MARDRENLUM-624421 format. One record per atom (N, C-alpha, C, O): x, y, z. Coordinates in steps of 0.001 Angstrom, whole numbers, padded with zeros to 6 digits, always signed. Layout:
XYZ;...
***
This chain:
+000777+031436-000507;+000951+030214-001168;-000193+029197-000738;-000619+029272+000415;-000686+028292-001572;-001706+027387-001172;-001114+026246-000494;-000013+025757-000750;-002034+025820+000494;-001595+024568+001176;-002199+023505+000451;-003347+023604+000017;-001446+022423+000284;-001932+021201-000374;-001876+019954+000492;-000919+019719+001230;-002868+019214+000383;-003001+017888+001207;-003513+016744+000339;-004239+017006-000619;-003190+015563+000609;-003659+014364-000124;-003334+013064+000497;-002449+012941+001343;-004013+012171+000094;-003878+010690+000549;-003076+009929-000394;-003330+009931-001599;-002045+009230+000158;-001266+008462-000690;-001442+006954-000093;-000906+006697+000985;-002131+006029-000731;-002486+004798-000240;-001426+003662-000728;-001154+003624-001928;-000880+002824+000080;+000153+001836-000276;-000712+000557-000285;-001379+000259+000706;-000701-000279-001522;-001223-001478-001522;-000339-002381-002284;+000570-001896-002959;-000554-003792-002225;+000250-004743-002804;+000027-006050-002017;-000696-006138-001024;+000736-007062-002579;+000745-008327-001873;+001284-008446-000592;+002043-007547-000230;+001036-009427+000214;+001627-009694+001477;+003368-009694+001278;+003893-010181+000277;+004047-009151+002252;+005374-009226+002280;+006328-008772+001225;+007446-009246+001024;+005683-007680+000498;+006419-006956-000585;+007308-005800-000055;+008251-005342-000700;+006941-005376+001140;+007654-004147+001770;+006708-002920+001858;+007186-001787+001805;+005405-003120+001990;+004544-002055+002161;+004747-001244+003406;+004825-000015+003397;+004830-002018+004511;+004993-001418+005826;+006307-000894+005913;+006387+000111+006619;+007415-001314+005365;+008847-000762+005444;+008758+000554+004651;+009281+001571+005107;+008120+000558+003500;+008022+001781+002686;+007317+002829+003366;+007776+003970+003339;+006128+002537+004044;+005383+003424+004911;+006318+004140+005932;+006379+005363+006055;+006978+003310+006590;+007790+003699+007769;+008873+004695+007154;+009144+005745+007737;+009408+004374+006102;+010495+005146+005529;+009909+006625+004990;+010538+007674+005127;+008824+006537+004467;+008119+007789+003901;+007763+008788+005163;+008001+009996+005173;+007217+008127+006100;+006806+008920+007419;+007936+009274+008117;+007904+010366+008684;+009036+008526+008214;+010169+008743+009047;+010039+008357+010569;+010787+008753+011462;+008936+007497+010712;+008692+006883+012021;+008285+005360+011840;+007795+004950+010788;+008513+004587+012892;+008065+003239+012860;+006755+002976+013224;+006536+002532+014351;+005751+003203+012363;+004320+003070+012687;+003751+001801+012386;+002865+001321+013094;+004220+001207+011344;+003710-000135+010746;+004736-001152+011266;+005942-000903+011258;+004183-002395+011752;+005019-003536+012071;+005582-004022+010867;+004965-004120+009806;+006966-004376+011084;+007837-004846+009946;+008292-006292+010310;+009071-006398+011257;+007926-007304+009722;+008201-008571+010074;+008130-009484+008960;+007423-009176+008001;+008856-010706+008966;+008786-011638+007746;+007405-012368+007870;+007012-012978+006876;+006654-012362+008972;+005414-013105+008944;+004434-012524+008104;+004254-011324+008308;+003679-013102+007124;+002723-012564+006302;+001509-012141+007146;+001211-012639+008232;+000861-011183+006528;-000392-010605+007112;-000321-010184+008427;-001142-010562+009263;+000683-009359+008707;+000817-008670+010014;-000058-007427+010014;-000719-007180+011023;-000107-006688+009037;-000959-005441+008963;-002412-005846+008738;-002731-006219+007609;-003265-005808+009653;-004583-006335+009589;-005769-005226+009339;-006936-005542+009104;-005314-003954+009422;-006165-002869+009164;-005395-001752+008607;-004167-001850+008597;-005994-000651+008121;-005161+000430+007560;-004558+001242+008643;-005210+001618+009617;-003218+001526+008446;-002450+002329+009404;-002055+003611+008765;-001401+003602+007721;-002440+004765+009373;-002131+006022+008745;-000914+006709+009370;-000606+006632+010559;-000296+007353+008472;+001045+008221+009012;+000842+009559+008272;+000531+009607+007082;+001028+010591+009012;+000878+011924+008309;+002332+012604+008457;+003057+012551+009450;+002592+013271+007201;+003786+013919+007047;+003219+015426+006746;+002414+015615+005834;+003706+016492+007587;+003379+017801+007427;+004629+018587+006968;+005711+018481+007545;+004427+019342+005947;+005499+020317+005492;+005057+021705+005616;+003933+021904+006075;+005734+022612+005295;+005475+024075+005379;+004043+024376+004587;+003160+025095+005056;+003975+023755+003411;+002819+024091+002588;+001990+022797+002071;+001138+022848+001184;+002368+021665+002753;+001642+020408+002316;+001324+019484+003544;+001930+019586+004611;+000421+018660+003332;+000215+017643+004233;-000053+016382+003411;-000857+016411+002479;+000689+015150+003785;+000475+014006+003064;+000013+012892+004061;+000735+012621+005021;-001233+012207+003846;-001589+011166+004737;-001252+009881+004022;-001884+009533+003025;-000312+009210+004499;+000070+007806+003986;-000833+006744+004645;-001079+006817+005849;-001311+005795+003899;-001997+004758+004382;-001354+003424+003990;-001180+003123+002809;-000998+002609+005041;-000403+001240+004829;-001688+000353+004920;-002560+000564+005763;-001749-000662+003989;-002986-001528+004005;-002452-003069+004021;-001337-003406+003624;-003439-003942+004548;-003120-005287+004422;-002717-005929+003070;-003126-005365+002055;-002039-006930+002957;-001695-007502+001800;-002879-008053+001014;-003832-008571+001597;-002817-007941-000291;-004002-008491-001181;-003769-009897-001344;-002676-010322-001720;-004829-010703-001057;-004935-012190-001137;-006350-012535-001493;-007283-011734-001429;-006449-013875-001901;-007794-014493-002024;-008281-014780-000572;-007622-015540+000137;-009295-014255-000165;-009731-014439+001223;-010329-015784+001423;-011210-016180+000660;-009850-016583+002516;-010411-017919+002884;-011349-017830+003952;-012192-018713+004112;-011258-016674+004816;-012165-016734+006032;-012509-015270+006245;-011984-014389+005564;-013356-015033+007152;-013998-013614+007438;-012867-012537+007680;-012880-011479+007051;-011840-012850+008657;-010727-011913+008898;-010027-011449+007579;-009802-010258+007365;-009685-012470+006684;-009075-012080+005407;-009935-011192+004594;-009455-010218+004014;-011192-011496+004531;-012269-010654+003858;-012236-009175+004310;-012203-008211+003546;-012251-009132+005731;-012243-007810+006279;-011031-006939+005998;-011077-005719+005844;-009857-007756+005943;-008576-007169+005537;-008637-006589+004101;-008223-005474+003786;-009155-007413+003351;-009322-007053+001868;-010310-005847+001630;-010264-005104+000650;-011145-005767+002595;-012124-004669+002470;-011396-003354+002703;-011747-002358+002071;-010394-003301+003585;-009510-002106+003860;-008877-001694+002518;-008924-000531+002117;-008274-002710+001829;-007555-002438+000509;-008593-001782-000426;-008307-000745-001025;-009846-002404-000563;-010760-001802-001421;-011134-000302-000996;-011209+000579-001852;-011319-000100+000091;-011581+001301+000592;-010298+002231+000191;-010445+003386-000208;-009136+001658+000327;-007888+002439+000088;-007973+002702-001354;-007705+003859-001679;-008258+001957-002204;-008302+002117-003610;-009302+003299-003911;-008961+004176-004705;-010471+003334-003320;-011420+004107-003558;-011305+005686-003056;-011840+006636-003627;-010545+005748-001944;-010309+007206-001489;-008935+007786-001580;-008593+008762-000913;-008100+007117-002481;-006689+007624-002766;-006718+008861-003693;-007582+009063-004546;-005680+009652-003425;-005397+010754-004372;-004188+010180-005286;-004018+010548-006449;-003368+009232-004620;-002273+008571-005403;-002116+007216-004802;-002115+007120-003574;-001982+006150-005562;-001817+004829-005166;-000410+004329-005469;+000031+004359-006618;+000291+003869-004436;+001625+003208-004623;+001261+001709-004644;+000799+001182-003632;+001471+000981-005837;+001305-000327-005810;+002760-000943-005639;+003635-000792-006492;+002931-001622-004507;+004159-002209-004303;+004231-003734-004700;+003351-004534-004382;+005344-004063-005413;+005563-005481-005681;+007005-005677-005565;+007734-004716-005315;+007470-006860-005730;+008987-007060-005685;+009448-008012-006685;+008638-008565-007429;+010695-008235-006749;+011233-008921-008017;+011027-010355-008107;+011396-010972-009106;+010428-010958-007067;+010061-012452-007245;+008633-012753-007379;+008256-013921-007478;+007738-011666-007390;+006292-011903-007490;+005976-012118-009053;+006588-011534-009947;+005001-012978-009243;+004547-013371-010531;+003732-012169-010935;+003076-011561-010089;+003753-011785-012280;+003071-010751-012777;+001635-011096-012950;+000933-010129-013248;+001047-012203-012841;-000347-012522-013015;-001076-012772-011561;-002233-013184-011480;-000361-012512-010579;-000857-012814-009183;-002155-012171-008855;-003044-012782-008262;-002267-010862-009264;-003435-010211-008772;-004153-009514-010016;-004400-008308-010020;-004422-010252-010924;-005123-009701-012154;-006359-008918-011879;-006623-007906-012529;-007167-009398-010866;-008430-008598-010672;-008089-007245-009993;-008788-006272-010276;-007032-007114-009090;-006665-005694-008676;-005991-004947-009595;-006121-003723-009580;-005177-005576-010523;-004540-004734-011619;-005549-004245-012479;-005322-003169-013032;-006744-004889-012727;-007835-004378-013542;-008577-003259-012850;-009014-002277-013450;-008693-003470-011539;-009335-002310-010761;-008491-001100-010798;-009026+000005-010887;-007068-001244-010730;-006290-000003-010713;-006236+000564-012055;-005874+001731-012206;-006566-000172-013040;-006572+000412-014430;-007733+001341-014583;-007717+002280-015379;-008776+001049-013775;-010095+001905-013768;-010064+003146-012932;-010874+004044-013162;-009114+003260-011905;-009075+004422-011112;-008703+005706-011760;-008026+005663-012787;-009065+006806-011278;-008837+008149-011923;-007640+008907-011348;-007174+009930-011850;-007167+008272-010193;-005993+008928-009641;-004658+008215-010133;-004737+007088-010621;-003473+008840-010014;-002308+008198-010424;-001988+007037-009729;-002216+006982-008520;-001450+006024-010376;-000920+004711-009837;+000549+004593-010057;+000925+004430-011218;+001430+004654-009099;+002809+004460-009062;+003233+003055-008771;+002969+002598-007659;+003861+002323-009649;+004332+001005-009550;+005753+001204-008827;+006655+001871-009334;+005856+000539-007556;+007007+000465-006769;+007551-000967-006795;+006882-001909-006369;+008782-001108-007307;+009415-002303-007364;+010359-002403-006214;+011305-001617-006166;+010182-003331-005252;+010985-003376-004106;+011836-004666-004101;+011555-005592-004861;+012834-004723-003279;+013808-005860-003053;+014569-006167-004308;+014903-007326-004555;+014876-005101-005167;+015639-005078-006292;+017075-005675-006015;+017642-006400-006833;+017636-005303-004759;+018882-005914-004370;+018939-007235-004297;+020052-007757-004364;+017850-007997-004157;+017804-009440-003969;+017646-010176-005287;+017752-011403-005286;+017406-009527-006391;+017311-010216-007718;+018630-010672-008109;+019632-010023-007809;+018685-011832-008808;+019862-012429-009457;+019830-012438-010887;+020770-012917-011522;
***
C-alpha cells in the first residue's frame, strides 16, 4: 500500500478558532488558545501519523490589514501557507462579515489545491 503525506494549512481571521481546530485535529495542545487576538504570531506545525499516511497541519496567524512590521511578518506566514498547501482549511465563524477579507478570498479562488470552508462557533449563533 502506498504511503500518502500532505500539508493541511489552516487560515482565517483572528479569533475564529484556528488554533482550537488545529489542537483538535492533532490531538495535542500545540497552539495557544486564548480570547486575546493575534496570539499566534508564526506558523505552528503539528504532525499526525497513521499506518499509511502523514498529515502536517499548519496553524497560521489571523488575516488582517497590517499596520506595523510585526503584523506584516505575520501576514507573510499566511501567504506562505497558501502557497505550500495541499489542502487549505479557511476558518470563519457565524459573526464574521462576508466581505472582511475580499483580497484573500480572491487569492483562494486562484489556488489549485482544494479549499474547505470551516464555519466555527455555530452553537453561538442566534
